N, C-alpha and C positions, 0 to 999 in steps of 0.2 A: 267744380269740386269745393275751389276757391271756398265756394259757398257751403263746407259740406268743413272746408279747417278752419271756417271762425265761426262753425253751434260749439270746436273741440276747444277754441278759444277759452273761452269766457269755466269750462267744466274745471269742479273744482281740483280735483287732482293733477292739472295743470299748469294749476295756478299754485298750487304746492310745489310742482317745481320748479317754481319757477321762482319761487321763493330765493334767497343767495342763503339765510339758511342753511337749507336743500342740499346744495351744492357742498358747501362746506362737510358734511353728513354723511355725503356717497364721498366727499377727498379722503372723508378719514376712512371712509369699508374702503377703499381704496387700496390706502396704505398699508390697513389691519388686514386684512386680506395677502398684499407681499412681504408682511413682517413672519407670519403663518408659516408662507410657505418653499421660501426661506429659510426659520425656524425648521418647518419639518426636511428641506433640504441637506442640513447638518448635523441634524441627528441620524437618520440614511447615512450620509458619509462617517462619523465617528461608528455607527454599529456593524460599517463593511470595515472602516479600520484596527475594533473590537474582533473582531470575527479571523481579519488579517496576523494578529495577535497571536490568538491562541491558536490557532494550527502554530506557524512558527515556533510557540513553544514545544506544542506537539511533534515536531521538527528534531527538534532539538533533544526534546525529551528521549528521540530513538536515539539519535544519533550517539549524545551518553549511555543509554546501555547498550551501543555497538563496540562501542569503546570498551565503557567492560571487562560485555564478551573479551574483547583484543587483548584485555589485557591477565583475560584466566586462563585466557589458551596460550597465553605467550606463559607463565608460570606453569599452566604441563609440561606444557617444550620443557622448559629446566627441573622438573622431576626425574627425581630417581628409576618410577619410573617408566616412567616414557621412553626413559633412553632406557628401558630394553627389553622392551618391546620392543626397540625400533630397532632395535641392530642384532631380535632375535624373528620380524620382516624382514629386513629388508637388505641384511648380511650374514642370518641363517645362523649366527655365534649361538652360543649358549651360554650358563655356571657353569665354572667349575663345578664337575663332581660329573654334570648332567651327560647322555647321552643323545645321537643329536640320532632319529632312528630315519632313513628315505625310505617306502617303499616304491615299488617302479608299480608304473602303472597300469599293469599289463596282470598285476596280484591285485591291488585294489579294485580293478575293476570286475574283478574274480565272484569277490566278497559283495557286489549289490544288489537287493535282491530284486530275483524276475520279475516283480512286476511294478515299480518302477518308475518312469517315468524315462524314454533316453530321447533327447533330438542332441543332432550331429550339430558342430559349428559353425559349418551354412547355413542349415539350417532357422540354428539362431541368430544370424545374424543378417540374413535376410528378414524373418519376422520383425526386425525394434527394426531396420530402417524406416519398414514402410509403417510402422504405429508412432505414436504423436512422440512432443515430449512429452508431458502429461502424466500419459504412458512409460515409459521407459524409464523416467524417474521413480515416479514408482515403487516396477521394474524393478530400479535397483537400488533401491534401498526393501522392498522385501529381499534379495538378493542377499544384502547386506548386515540382517538382523536372523540369516539360519543359515551367513555364514558362508555360502556358497562364490566360488570365483564364479567366475565368466571369461572364456578364447582372449582377451583383451587384453585382461594385469598378465 
């Protein structure tokens, strides 16, 4: 076995590896690789930080839009139109010269078309409790846009 190693001792590649200049090149190559790896890590870290900055900017913009929306709502709540609607809905008030007509439930139900679907409040409450949130939410929006009222109101 030692004889086999002795054969390779005089091989030109082994002699080149024993040269001090070759050792310097290997050390230089290792230093270049380590510096490249360090540079790649820094670039990756900067990329992640840029992503976080972009995300924070988007969150900030969203919050600004929410704040603007709240300001507009507050301005609307101070308008005479909102005060009039609120007085009509919540307190049953009317403008001077207007008359409020109260229609009894029996009279209102007498004028409902025969083909209109009728759901009792107990059945409606049971069906809404069994529905998932998104369906109840959708139904609430449909009721809102069609000016329907529920028993909870």
